[in-house]
C-alpha positions in Angstrom: -108.2 -87.6 -112.0 -108.5 -85.3 -109.0 -106.8 -81.7 -108.8 -103.8 -82.0 -107.2 -103.5 -77.5 -106.9 -105.4 -76.7 -104.3 -106.7 -73.4 -104.7 -107.5 -70.8 -101.1 -110.6 -69.6 -101.0 -113.8 -70.1 -102.5 -114.0 -72.6 -105.2 -117.0 -72.9 -107.8 -118.8 -76.6 -107.7 -117.4 -77.1 -111.8 -113.8 -77.1 -109.6 -114.3 -79.4 -107.3 -115.7 -82.0 -109.5 -113.5 -84.8 -111.5 -111.9 -84.0 -114.2 -113.7 -86.5 -116.3 -117.0 -85.6 -114.5 -116.4 -82.1 -115.4 -116.2 -83.5 -119.4 -118.9 -85.0 -119.3 -121.4 -82.6 -117.6 -119.5 -80.2 -120.1 -119.9 -82.4 -123.2 -123.4 -83.8 -123.0 -125.0 -82.1 -120.0 -125.9 -78.1 -121.0 -126.5 -78.8 -124.6 -128.9 -82.2 -124.1 -130.9 -80.1 -120.2 -131.5 -77.3 -121.8 -133.5 -79.0 -124.9 -134.9 -81.1 -122.8 -136.6 -78.2 -121.6 -137.1 -76.5 -124.9 -138.7 -79.6 -126.5 -142.6 -77.9 -126.4 -141.1 -74.8 -127.9 -138.6 -76.1 -130.5 -140.2 -78.6 -132.1 -144.2 -77.8 -130.9 -147.0 -78.8 -130.1 -148.0 -81.9 -132.4 -144.5 -83.6 -132.4 -143.8 -82.1 -128.6 -146.6 -85.4 -128.2 -144.9 -87.6 -130.4 -140.8 -87.7 -130.1 -138.2 -86.7 -127.6 -135.3 -85.9 -127.2 -133.1 -89.3 -126.4 -128.9 -88.0 -126.7 -127.1 -85.8 -128.4 -123.5 -87.3 -130.0 -120.6 -84.3 -130.3 -118.7 -87.4 -131.6 -120.5 -88.3 -134.3 -119.0 -89.2 -138.0 -121.9 -87.1 -139.2 -120.8 -84.6 -136.8 -123.1 -83.5 -133.8 -126.0 -85.2 -134.0 -129.7 -85.4 -131.8 -130.8 -88.6 -131.5 -134.4 -87.8 -131.7 -137.4 -90.7 -130.4 -140.7 -90.9 -132.3 -143.8 -93.0 -132.3 -144.5 -95.1 -135.0 -146.7 -93.8 -137.0 -145.2 -89.9 -137.0 -141.3 -90.7 -138.1 -142.4 -89.1 -141.6 -144.6 -85.6 -139.7 -140.0 -85.0 -138.5 -138.5 -85.5 -141.5 -140.5 -83.4 -143.2 -139.7 -81.0 -140.1 -135.7 -82.1 -139.4 -134.3 -78.8 -141.5 -136.3 -76.3 -139.2 -135.3 -77.8 -135.9 -132.3 -77.6 -136.7 -132.5 -74.3 -137.2 -134.5 -73.2 -134.6 -132.5 -75.6 -131.9 -129.2 -73.6 -133.3 -131.0 -70.1 -133.4 -132.1 -71.3 -129.2 -128.4 -71.9 -129.0 -126.7 -68.6 -131.3 -124.6 -71.1 -133.2 -124.1 -74.4 -134.4 -125.0 -76.3 -132.0 -126.0 -80.3 -134.1 -125.5 -80.8 -137.8 -128.6 -83.5 -138.0 -130.8 -85.3 -136.3 -131.1 -89.6 -136.2 -133.9 -90.9 -136.1 -135.3 -93.6 -133.9 -138.9 -95.3 -133.7 -141.1 -96.9 -131.1 -144.7 -98.2 -130.5 -147.2 -96.3 -130.0 -148.2 -98.2 -125.7 -144.4 -98.8 -123.4 -144.7 -102.1 -122.1 -144.4 -101.1 -117.7 -142.2 -104.5 -117.0 -144.0 -105.1 -112.7 -141.2 -105.6 -110.7 -142.8 -106.6 -107.1 -139.8 -106.1 -105.2 -140.3 -102.5 -105.4 -143.5 -102.3 -104.2 -143.5 -100.9 -100.7 -140.2 -99.0 -101.0 -140.0 -98.0 -97.3 -140.5 -101.0 -96.3 -140.4 -101.9 -92.1 -136.1 -100.8 -91.4 -136.6 -98.5 -93.1 -139.3 -97.4 -91.8 -137.5 -97.0 -89.2 -134.8 -95.7 -89.8 -137.0 -92.6 -90.6 -139.2 -92.3 -87.8 -136.3 -92.1 -85.5 -134.9 -88.8 -87.0 -135.3 -85.3 -85.2 -136.1 -83.1 -87.6 -140.8 -83.2 -88.6 -139.4 -81.4 -92.0 -136.5 -83.9 -93.1 -138.8 -86.7 -91.8 -142.5 -85.5 -93.6 -140.1 -85.0 -97.1 -138.9 -88.8 -96.9 -142.1 -90.0 -96.5 -143.2 -87.9 -99.3 -141.3 -89.1 -101.8 -141.6 -92.5 -100.8 -145.3 -92.0 -101.1 -143.8 -90.3 -104.9 -142.2 -93.5 -105.8 -144.2 -96.0 -105.1 -147.0 -94.2 -107.3 -144.3 -94.9 -110.5 
């Protein structure tokens, strides 16, 4: 639902977004993104190598829950560090952000699916459109972006 009331003058970015989008960003975005950015500091070097946050659930039956993906075989290490991680995250944010941690395991090797359709990102029609751009900075950055995308 879009806002019907107009505001005169400059508006902040969050006020220009639709209300449903704002709710999603406020609900999940801030806590999860800050946790992801500071994950190495919050869990330490050893656990940083074997686990990462999957998602953050605010309205769960158990309260605020952080879902963590862990490599198979390292679940016990994370289980023993569960209380320490919760305390560090709550201390980092300054208030009670999470109450529980839920652990999900994955295999050591993540199998990459080979998609032959995306081998060449800049197909001839896109390369032609990029070459028609007058601004050389934009043209160069689009070509660099497509090269990076090809590598991934």
